[in-house]
C-alpha positions as CSV (number, residue, x, y, z in Angstrom):
1,M,32.5,-57.2,-69.9
2,S,35.5,-59.2,-71.1
3,L,33.5,-60.4,-74.2
4,L,32.6,-56.9,-75.1
5,H,36.2,-55.8,-74.5
6,S,37.4,-58.5,-76.9
7,L,34.9,-57.5,-79.5
8,F,35.9,-53.9,-79.5
9,R,39.6,-54.9,-79.5
10,D,38.9,-57.0,-82.6
11,Y,37.4,-54.0,-84.3
12,E,40.3,-51.8,-83.3
13,D,42.7,-54.3,-84.8
14,L,40.6,-54.5,-88.0
15,L,40.7,-50.8,-88.3
16,F,44.5,-50.8,-88.0
17,Q,44.7,-53.6,-90.6
18,Y,42.5,-51.7,-93.0
19,R,44.6,-48.5,-92.6
20,A,47.8,-50.5,-93.1
21,G,46.4,-51.9,-96.3
22,T,46.3,-55.5,-95.2
23,L,42.5,-55.7,-95.0
24,S,40.4,-55.2,-98.2
25,S,37.9,-52.4,-98.5
26,E,35.1,-55.0,-99.1
27,S,36.0,-56.8,-95.9
28,W,36.3,-53.6,-93.9
29,D,33.0,-52.2,-95.2
30,A,31.2,-55.3,-94.0
31,R,32.8,-55.2,-90.5
32,R,32.3,-51.4,-90.3
33,Y,28.6,-51.9,-90.9
34,S,28.3,-54.5,-88.1
35,L,30.2,-52.2,-85.8
36,R,27.8,-49.4,-86.6
37,M,24.9,-51.7,-85.6
38,F,26.6,-52.3,-82.2
39,L,27.1,-48.6,-81.7
40,I,23.4,-47.9,-81.7
41,N,22.7,-50.7,-79.2
42,P,22.4,-49.4,-75.6
43,C,24.3,-52.4,-74.2
44,F,27.3,-51.7,-76.4
45,T,27.2,-48.0,-76.0
46,S,27.2,-48.3,-72.2
47,F,30.3,-50.5,-72.3
48,W,32.0,-48.1,-74.7
49,D,31.2,-45.1,-72.4
50,L,32.8,-47.0,-69.5
51,R,35.8,-48.5,-71.2
52,R,36.7,-46.2,-74.1
53,L,40.0,-45.1,-72.6
54,Y,41.2,-48.7,-72.8
55,F,41.6,-48.2,-76.6
56,A,44.0,-46.3,-78.8
57,E,43.2,-42.6,-79.4
58,S,42.8,-43.0,-83.1
59,F,40.2,-45.9,-82.6
60,R,38.4,-43.8,-80.0
61,Q,38.1,-41.0,-82.5
62,F,36.9,-43.3,-85.2
63,V,34.2,-44.8,-82.9
64,E,33.0,-41.4,-81.8
65,T,32.7,-40.3,-85.4
66,E,30.8,-43.4,-86.3
67,R,28.4,-42.9,-83.3
68,E,27.7,-39.3,-84.4
69,T,26.9,-40.3,-87.9
70,T,25.0,-43.6,-87.5
71,E,21.3,-43.3,-87.8
72,P,19.2,-45.2,-85.3
73,L,17.4,-48.3,-86.6
74,P,13.7,-47.8,-87.3
75,T,11.3,-49.1,-84.8
76,A,8.8,-51.9,-85.5
77,A,6.1,-49.3,-85.7
78,E,8.0,-47.2,-88.2
79,L,8.7,-50.3,-90.4
80,A,5.0,-51.1,-90.4
81,E,4.0,-47.7,-91.8
C-alpha cells in the first residue's frame, strides 16, 4: 500500500508542478499518459477507491476526470482481429 501511496503522491506533486508552470507540457503529457494507464488497472483503481481522501481535492477531481475519460486498453483478442 505504501508504494502505491507514494506513486499517487508523486503524481499529485507533478500535477501541482505543472499547474505552477515548473514542469513542461512535454514532461507532464508523458507522465499523465502513464497515470492514465494505471487508472485502468484494477490494482491501482482499488487502491484509489480506498485511499482517495488522503489526497488534495483538486488532485482527486483531476484523477476522477481522467478515470471517466480514459478508454480501457484493448484485449489480446481485440488486438488480434
